[in-house]
N, C-alpha and C positions, 0 to 999 in steps of 0.2 A: 476759347483760347485766342491769344493775339494772332493776326495774319503773318505767315512766314513766306518771305520770297527768296528763291536761291538764285544766286550769281555764280555761275559756274565758269571758270577760266579754263580754257583749252587752247591757250595761245601762245606759249612760249616755243621757240623753234626747236627744242628737244635735241640739241646736238650730240648729246650723249648717246642717243640711239644709234648714231652713224646710219642713217637710214634715209632714202628718198620718200618714204612714208610718212604721214603727219604722226608726231608722237602719240596722240590720243586715239589715233585709229588702229594702233597696234593691239592684237587680240590677247585676250586672258581667258583662257578657257571657253574659247569660241566667241567672246564679246568684246567688242572694242572698249578700251580703258575708259573713254569718256561715258559709256553707259553705266558704269557702276557708280559713278558720281550721280548721274540723273536718278537712277534707281532709289539710292540712298537719300537723296534729298526728298523724292516723293514720299519714301516710307517715313522720313522726319517730319511730314506733313507741309511740304511746301505747295502752297496753292497756285503760286505762279512761278515761273522759271524764265531767266535769260542767261543766255550762253555767249561768252566773248571767244570768238576764234581770230586767228591771224589771217593774213591776206592768202595764205596757202592752204586754208582750211576746208577745200571744197570736198575733199574725200572724208572729212570730219562732218560735214553739214548734212551729208546723205543718211547719217547715222542718228540724227537727232529728232525728237518728238514734233510733231506737226504743228503743236500749239506753243512751242517754245519760242521765245523771242531771241533772234540771231543777231548779233552785233560783230562788225569787223574791226579789230584793233589795227591802227595804222601808225606805226612809227612811235608808238609810245613805250617808253622803257620799263616802267613799273605798273604792278598790279593796281595800285591805288591811283596812279595817275591816268589809268585806262578807265577806272571807275568814274573818275572826273570828266573824262573825255566823254563818257556814255552816260553821263548823269541823268540825261533826259529820260531814260527808260524808268527812273525812280520817281519821275515827277508825279504828284498827285497821289503818291502811295504813303500809306501810314504802315506802323508795324515793325517787323524785325527783318533784317537782310542777313541771309546766310551766304557768307563769302567762301567760296569752296573751290580751289584749285583742283582740277580734275585728275591730277596724277597721286591721288590718295585712293586707288581702288580698293583697298582693303577695308576701309573705314565703314562700318555697318549702319545701316539706317536706324536701328534700334539705339546704337550709342548717340548718333545725332540727335534723335528724339529727346533722349534723356538729357542731353546738354541743352537742348532748347526749353525744356520743361524748367532746368535748373537755372537758366537765363531769366525766363518769365517770373519765377516764384521768388528769385532773389532780387527782383527789380533793378537788373543790371542793364546799363546803356551798351556796354559790350562785354562778351564773354569768349574767351579764347580756350581752344582745345589745347591741352598740355599734356606732356609725358607724367608718368608718376615721379618723376624726378624735377618736376616743373619746367621744363624745357618747352618753349613756345613752338607750336605748330604755324601753319599759314591759315588755319581755318578759324572763322570766328563768326559770332552771331553779334549784330551790332544794329541799334535802333536807327532807323532810316532817316528820321529828322535830325538826329545827332551827327549822323554821318556827313550829311549836307552842310550842317553848321560847321563841322571842324575841317572838312575838304576846303571849304570857302575860306576859312582863316588861315589855313595853310597856304593856299594859293595867293592869298593877299599879303602875305608874309614875305613869300619868296617863290614867285611864279616859275623860276627856272629849276628849282631843287627838285629832284625825284622823292616824291613822298615815300616813306618807309612805313612798315607796320608799327614800329615803335613810336614813330611821330603821331600816328593815328590815336594809339593808345594814350600817350602823354597829353594829346590835346583833348581827349575826352574827358580825363581826369582833371585837366586845367579849367574846364568849364564846369567844374563841381559835380560831374557825374560818375556813377560807379562803374569800375571796370574789375572783372573777375576772371579767374580762370577754372576751367572744367577738366579735372584730371582722368585721363584714360587708363584704366588699370592694366590693359592689354597693350603692350607696346607695338604689336605687330600692326595694329590698326593705324598707326602713324606712320608706316611705311611709306615713304615717298618714292616713285619710280621716275627716275631719270636717265637710267641706262638699261641695257639687255641683262644685266647681272640682277638688278633690282627687279625689272619685268619677270625673271624666271622665279626670284623668291616670292613675288606677288601670286604668281600662277600656283605656286606649290600651296602655298596658304589657302588660297581660294578653292583649289581642288580638293583639299582636306575637307574643307567646309562642305562642298558638295557632296562627297562621298559619304560623311558622317550624316548628313541630312537624309540621305537615301536609306542608310542603315536605320536611322531612327524611324523611318517610315515602313521598316519591314522588308529591306532587301538585303540579301547576303553577298559580302565581298569577300572572296578568296585573294589573300595578298593585295590588299587595295591599292597600295603604293605602285604596283605594276599597272593599273588601269588608268585611263584617261577620259574623263566625263565633262562634258560641255554644260555650261550653266542652264540651259533652257531644256536638258533632257529630261524626261519623265519615265520612271520606271516603277511598274506595279509590285505590290507586295508579294512576299514569297518567291520572288525571281532570285536566281543566283548568278552572279558575275564572276566568271572564271578568270584567272591571271591574264595580263596582256591584252584586255579588252579595250576598244576605242569607240565611244559613243559621242557623235558629233551632232552640231545643229540642233534642229528641233525634232529629235529623234523620240519616238514613243515606243515603250516597250511594255508589253501586258503582264499579267500576273503568271506566277508558277513558270516562268521561263527558264531555260538554262543557255546562256550566252557566254561564248568563248569555250576554249581558250583563244588567244590569239586571234580575235575578230574585230572587223571594223564596220560599224554602221552609221552612215551619214544621211541624215534627214530622212530616216526610215521609221514606217510603222509596222510594229510587230504585235500580233493577237495574243491570246493567252495560251500556256501550255507549248510552246515553241521550242525547239531546240536548234541552236544557231552555232555551229561548231567550226573553228578554223576557217571562217569564210568572211566574204565582204559583200554589203549590199549599200547602194547608193540611190536615193530618191525613189525607192520602190516600198511597196507594203507586202505583208505576209499574213495569211489568216491564221486562225486557231488550230491546235494540235498538228502543226507542221514541223518536218525535220529538214534542216539544211545544213550540207556539209558532210565530211570535211573538205575544204578547198574549193568550195562553190564560190562563184562570182555574179552576183544578181545587180546588173546594170540598171542606170535610170529608166523610169517609166515602167517598170514591171509590176504587176500585180499577181501574186501568188495566192491561191486558194486556201481554203481548209483542209485539214488531214492529206496534206500533200507530202510529196518528198522529192526535194532536189538534192541529188547525190554528190559523190565525190568527183570533182574536176568537170562539173556542169556549168555552163555560162548561160545565163538568160539575160536577154536584152530587149527592152521595150515590148515585152510580151505579157499576155493574159494566160494564166495556168489555172484550169478549173479544179474544183474540189475533187479529191480522191484520186488525183493523177500522180503519176510516178515518173520522174526522170531520173534515173538512179546512178548513171555513170558515163563520164566522158563524152558530153553531148553539147552542142551549141544550139539554142534556140533563139533566133533573132528576129524580131518583127512578126511574131505569130500569135494566134488566137488558138490555145489549146483547150478543148473542152473537158468535161467532167469524165473521170474515171478512164482517163486515157493512159496507156503504158507505153513509154519511149525507150526502145532498147538501148543498149552500150554502143557508143560511137555514132549515133543518129545525129545528122546536121541539118539545119535548116538553111539553105543556100540562098540567102537573102539579098545579095548584092550582084548586079550584073556588069559592074564596072562602071557605071553612070548612076545608077538610081538603086535605092533600097525597096524591095517589094514585100508584100505581106501573104503569109501563109495560114490557112484556116485548118484546123484539125478538130473533126467533131467529136461528139461525145461517144465514150466506150470504143473509140479506136485504139488499134494496137500497131504500134511501128516498131518493126523488127530492128535487130542490131545492124549498124553500119549503113543505114539508110540515109540517103541523101534526098530531101524534099526541095527541089528547085521552085524558089517562089517566082511568080505568083502561082499558087497551085491550092486545091482545096481538096482535103480527104473528108469524105461524108461519115456521118454517124455509123459506128458499128463496122466501119471497114478495117480490113487487115492489110499490112504491107510487108512482104516477105523479106526477110533478112538480105543484105546487100543490094537492095533495089535502089535504082535511081529514078525518082518519079517526076514527071514533067507535065502529066496531065491529070484532070480530076480523077478521083477513085470513087465510084458510086457506092451508095449505101449497102452494106452487108457484102460488099465485093472482096475478092483477094487480088491484089496487085503484085504481079511479079515481074521486075524489070532487071534481069541480070543474064549473062552469059551462060549457055547450058554447060553442064560439066562433062567433060571428054576424059576417057579412060585410054591410055595407050599401053598396053600390056607389055612388061619386059623391057621398057623404054630405058630403065637405068642400067639394066645390064648391056644392051645394045649400045649404049654410049660410053660403057666402061666406067661408070661412076659407082659401081658397087664397092663396098670397103671390106669384102670377104677376103 
């Protein structure tokens, strides 16, 4: 097949967005708008790509592929005049140019590929994507040599005039070459995003596609319209996504998991057979057969092992939790290494901050930490050690030892009566 080069435009000011952020950097299901045009162009068969930015496009530039040719549009009013200004990027190239403004994020790669095949098979010099009613879009395939010819002719004719799309098509026909339209059956694909309202419409369409794709791959969604799933999320088969679930970034969910309801996972990795209920996890990972929640918070840098339990109102931060360990209720574990088969009682806290620095605590395998224990970091609890409930531990606890660090109970008989506090 003939070589295809994509020329993607991400260069208009996007004033309709009412934003200090570049229009094409705005996110749709976790991806910048420009990335959808890039992906669709690649799926259509583009072997090479050039991207036109404006002078304020620095926060878009960092989102682009390393091998893309990036050019900056400077003070040129129209798309085709910008192509004329930057026509050096087409020097010594043959084949077809895909002219693709990046504010059409709904347009699918398969649709572009079908349009390109149509363009080639019908020997067109220019093919414009149109609605089913025949309305023209801004997207077209055009023969590179023909484009150079008509741009040169139009500039020689009137160098001051802004070149329009209709000027291009009329000029291609004027030199005896073929122009045709490729009708898009689904009008959603030609939705142009130029304000926040259209951005929302685009996101809703793409979100439905994402969820449908997961369903086709064996994932169950209950009330799918209540979930928000980013484009790069992977979910294993037979996993169930409950209402109100948010999966963001490059999150990976294993098979046979139960996620939600009302849970959020950002850039997380979750193994198989995990239950994650009413909880939040950010940039951390969980092993197989683990139960999390309700109302747990797993903060960045945490690694939760297999067959563990992170229960209600437990917060884990930058910590390693070994296999078969249980932290069931109302605990804070920060900057700690917890071994395998450890039990942490209700209300236990790792006191990791001294007012200036964070310190790390180590809890060995098979250790038992009683309720309402404070582990003042840095401290080490050796394997098989026991910590009595209510203790504040500041020193290392040896293997197989019992540590008790609390005030001894005192009984004062008939104190209530002597103080006159009895209610009889």
